[in-house]
C-alpha positions in Angstrom: -22.8 -2.4 -2.2 -21.2 -5.9 -2.5 -18.4 -6.5 -5.0 -17.5 -10.1 -4.1 -19.9 -12.6 -2.6 -19.5 -16.2 -1.7 -22.1 -18.3 0.0 -21.4 -21.8 1.2 -18.6 -22.2 -1.3 -17.3 -25.8 -1.5 -14.7 -27.6 -3.6 -14.0 -31.3 -3.1 -11.5 -33.6 -4.7 -12.8 -37.1 -4.0 -13.4 -37.2 -0.3 -11.0 -34.3 0.4 -12.6 -30.9 0.9 -10.4 -28.0 -0.1 -13.3 -25.6 0.6 -16.0 -26.6 3.1 -18.6 -23.9 3.0 -16.8 -20.6 2.8 -18.9 -17.4 3.1 -17.4 -14.0 2.1 -18.8 -10.6 1.5 -16.5 -7.8 0.2 -17.9 -4.2 0.0 -17.1 -2.1 -3.0 -14.0 0.1 -2.7 -12.5 -1.9 0.2 -9.7 -4.4 0.7 -10.5 -7.9 2.1 -7.5 -9.9 3.4 -7.8 -13.7 3.2 -5.4 -15.3 5.6 -4.8 -18.9 6.5 -2.1 -21.6 6.8 -0.8 -23.7 3.9 -3.6 -25.8 2.5 -6.4 -23.7 4.1 -8.1 -23.1 0.7 -7.3 -19.5 0.0 -5.9 -20.0 -3.5 -8.7 -22.4 -4.3 -11.2 -19.7 -3.3 -9.5 -17.2 -5.6 -9.5 -19.6 -8.5 -13.2 -20.2 -8.1 -14.0 -16.5 -7.8 -11.9 -15.7 -10.9 -13.7 -18.4 -12.9 -10.6 -20.6 -13.3 -12.2 -23.4 -11.2 -15.7 -24.6 -10.9 -17.1 -25.0 -7.3 -18.5 -28.3 -6.1 -21.2 -26.4 -4.2 -22.5 -23.0 -3.1 -22.5 -19.9 -5.2 -20.3 -16.9 -5.9 -20.6 -13.5 -7.6 -18.1 -10.9 -8.7 -19.5 -7.4 -9.5 -23.0 -8.9 -9.4 -22.3 -11.7 -11.9 -22.5 -15.4 -11.1 -19.1 -16.9 -11.7 -20.6 -20.2 -12.9 -23.6 -19.1 -15.0 -22.2 -15.7 -16.1 -18.4 -16.3 -16.3 -17.8 -14.0 -19.3 -19.5 -11.0 -17.6 -17.6 -11.8 -14.4 -14.2 -11.9 -16.2 -14.9 -8.5 -17.8 -15.1 -7.1 -14.3 -12.1 -8.6 -12.6 -8.4 -8.6 -12.7 -6.0 -11.2 -11.3 -2.4 -11.1 -10.2 -1.4 -14.7 -9.5 1.6 -16.0 -7.6 3.7 -16.5 -10.8 4.8 -13.7 -13.1 2.6 -13.4 -16.2 4.8 -11.1 -18.2 7.1 -11.9 -21.1 10.7 -11.3 -19.9 12.0 -10.7 -23.4 9.6 -7.8 -24.0 9.8 -4.3 -22.6 7.2 -3.1 -20.1 5.5 -1.1 -22.8 5.5 -4.1 -25.2 4.0 -6.3 -22.5 1.2 -3.9 -21.7 0.4 -3.3 -25.4 0.3 -7.0 -25.9 -2.1 -7.5 -23.0 -4.2 -4.6 -24.4 -4.5 -6.4 -27.8 -5.3 -9.7 -26.1 -8.2 -7.8 -24.4 -9.4 -6.7 -27.8 -8.3 -3.1 -27.7 -7.3 -1.5 -31.0 -3.6 -0.6 -31.6 -4.0 3.0 -30.7 -6.1 2.3 -27.6 -3.6 -0.3 -26.4 -0.8 2.2 -26.8 -2.6 4.9 -24.9 -3.5 2.5 -22.0 0.0 1.1 -21.9 1.4 4.7 -21.6 -1.0 5.6 -18.8 -0.1 2.5 -16.8 3.6 2.9 -17.4 3.5 6.4 -15.9 1.2 5.4 -13.1 3.4 2.5 -11.9 6.8 4.1 -12.7 7.7 1.5 -15.3 9.3 3.7 -18.1 12.4 1.5 -18.1 13.4 1.0 -21.8 15.0 -2.5 -21.4 13.3 -5.9 -21.4 11.4 -7.2 -18.4 14.2 -9.6 -17.5 16.3 -6.6 -16.5 13.6 -5.5 -14.0 13.9 -5.8 -10.3 11.5 -8.2 -8.5 9.4 -5.2 -7.4 9.2 -3.8 -10.9 8.1 -7.1 -12.3 5.3 -7.4 -9.8 4.3 -3.8 -10.5 4.2 -4.8 -14.2 2.0 -7.8 -13.4 -0.3 -5.4 -11.5 -0.4 -3.0 -14.4 -1.2 -5.8 -16.8 -4.2 -6.8 -14.7 -5.6 -3.3 -15.0 -5.6 -2.9 -18.7 -9.4 -2.7 -18.7 -9.6 -1.0 -15.4 -11.6 -3.7 -13.7 -13.7 -2.8 -10.7 -12.5 -5.9 -8.8 -8.9 -7.0 -8.4 -7.7 -10.3 -6.9 -4.1 -10.4 -5.6 -2.8 -13.9 -4.7 0.3 -13.4 -2.5 1.5 -10.4 -4.6 4.6 -9.6 -2.6 6.0 -13.1 -1.9 9.8 -13.0 -2.1 10.1 -9.2 -2.5 12.4 -7.1 -0.3 10.8 -4.6 2.1 11.3 -1.7 -0.3 9.6 -3.4 -3.2 6.8 -4.6 -0.9 6.2 -1.1 0.2 6.0 0.0 -3.5 3.3 -2.6 -4.1 1.4 -1.5 -1.0 1.4 2.1 -2.2 0.1 1.0 -5.6 -2.7 -1.0 -4.0 -3.7 1.9 -1.8 -3.8 4.2 -4.8 -6.1 1.7 -6.7 -8.5 1.5 -3.7 -8.6 5.2 -3.3 -9.8 5.3 -7.0 -12.6 2.9 -6.2 -11.1 -0.5 -7.0 -12.2 -3.5 -4.7 -9.3 -5.8 -3.7 -9.4 -9.3 -2.4 -5.9 -10.1 -1.1 -4.3 -13.4 0.0 -1.0 -13.0 1.7 1.6 -14.9 3.8 2.7 -11.6 5.4 0.4 -10.7 8.3 1.9 -7.2 8.4 0.7 -6.8 4.8 -2.9 -7.6 5.8 -2.6 -5.3 8.8 -1.4 -2.5 6.5 -3.9 -2.9 3.7 -7.0 -4.7 4.7 -10.2 -3.0 5.8 -11.6 -6.5 6.8 -9.9 -9.8 7.3 -11.3 -13.4 6.9 -9.2 -16.1 8.5 -9.5 -19.4 6.8 -8.6 -22.8 8.2 -9.4 -26.3 6.9 -11.6 -24.8 4.2 -13.7 -22.7 6.5 -13.8 -19.1 7.7 -13.0 -19.3 11.4 -12.9 -15.6 12.2 -13.6 -12.3 10.4 -13.6 -8.6 11.2 -11.4 -5.6 11.0 -7.8 -6.0 12.1 -8.6 -4.2 15.4 -11.6 -6.4 16.0 -9.6 -9.5 15.6 -6.8 -8.2 17.8 -9.3 -7.3 20.5 -10.3 -10.9 20.8 -7.0 -11.7 22.4 -7.7 -9.4 25.3 -6.9 -5.9 24.2 -3.8 -3.9 25.2 -0.8 -5.2 27.1 1.7 -3.3 29.3 5.3 -4.3 28.9 8.1 -3.4 31.2 11.8 -4.3 30.9 13.6 -3.9 34.2 17.3 -2.9 34.3 18.2 -4.8 37.5 17.1 -8.5 37.5 17.0 -8.5 41.3 14.1 -6.1 41.2 12.1 -8.2 38.7 9.7 -9.7 41.3 9.0 -6.3 42.8 8.3 -4.9 39.3 5.9 -7.8 38.6 4.0 -6.9 41.8 3.6 -3.3 40.7 2.5 -4.2 37.2 0.1 -6.8 38.5 -1.5 -4.3 40.9 -2.1 -1.8 38.0 -3.3 -4.5 35.7 -5.5 -6.7 37.8 -4.8 -9.5 35.3 -2.3 -12.4 35.0 1.4 -11.2 34.9 3.9 -12.9 32.7 7.6 -12.7 33.7 10.6 -13.6 31.5 13.7 -13.7 33.7 16.1 -14.1 30.8 15.0 -10.9 29.2 13.9 -9.1 32.5 10.5 -8.6 30.9 7.2 -8.2 32.7 3.9 -8.2 30.8 0.2 -8.0 31.7 -3.1 -7.2 30.0 -4.7 -3.8 30.8 -8.1 -2.4 30.2 -7.5 1.3 31.0 -4.3 1.7 29.1 -3.4 5.3 30.0 -4.2 5.0 33.7 -2.3 1.7 34.0 0.7 3.2 32.3 0.7 6.3 34.6 0.2 4.2 37.7 3.1 1.8 36.8 5.5 4.6 36.0 4.7 6.4 39.3 5.0 3.2 41.3 8.3 2.1 39.6 9.8 5.6 40.3 8.6 5.5 44.0 10.1 2.1 44.4 13.4 3.2 42.9 13.2 0.6 40.1 14.9 1.6 36.8 13.1 0.5 33.7 14.9 0.2 30.4 11.6 0.2 28.5 7.9 0.7 29.3 5.4 0.3 26.5 1.8 -0.3 25.7 1.1 -2.6 22.8 -1.9 -4.2 21.1 -1.8 -7.9 20.1 -0.3 -8.4 16.6 -2.1 -10.2 13.7 0.6 -12.8 14.1 -0.7 -13.6 17.6 -4.3 -13.6 16.4 -3.4 -15.9 13.5 -1.5 -18.4 15.8 -4.3 -18.3 18.3 -7.0 -19.0 15.7 -5.1 -21.6 13.6 -2.4 -23.0 15.8 0.2 -22.6 13.0 2.1 -20.0 11.0 1.0 -18.1 7.8 0.8 -19.5 4.3 -1.2 -19.9 1.1 
């Protein structure tokens, strides 16, 4: 079933279109990654879907509720982790979560119980105020606060921006746990590796429109599938190595003389690898590295938008 739906979603400011007819459909219990360059409209879409902004056209639903005509019902079924921290740095993690519980109209005892559950789940039993937390702990506290009422749909707007790799991995683990419990996640991110790690499906947005969508593997396959890379030890044998790779590939061969690197697309990855290894050995060419690789989401993103990642 569909947890998030957008049909022809538009948002204009005067003559400028921030969103120009976006369509999205996110299945329950999955992660949808929303990617695009700065100004593409990702954050605008999230603000509309979370009832913080009214669309200029089109329609959208969250958990089956129209975000314009049924905003209260939609809000009861969603959580939002925005780009800025929403917690009070002078309060402890427990106090913050209890405060959010009361703001969500939980009674004192229910707010304490829910805070205790979330503190344990996200490893936030630190007794000091939130200002003493690391960046990763603060984002986990933000995430916990958005889950006070255990909403079925969670919106994460660039949740790991500015975090170190370890803290980012902690957030990824927390998101995976939520999805395994049935939560639906719509994620915007400037880290393409993050989308690759977490998203079941990805929608690439550019100039207010969805320009491509699919699973990470489907998007990567649009760039021609696998490539065979060879790094030659002796630069004098580079041209001969390129001939061998080209014969096994049947496609265009790229040669970088500075790095002694030869690369070409391959369709039958295993056969091409075996043929190249055998031919290099027979020709007495020493290879420092031979590898098969798929296109990265970075390459997909640049190919689709002509720029580098952002909001």
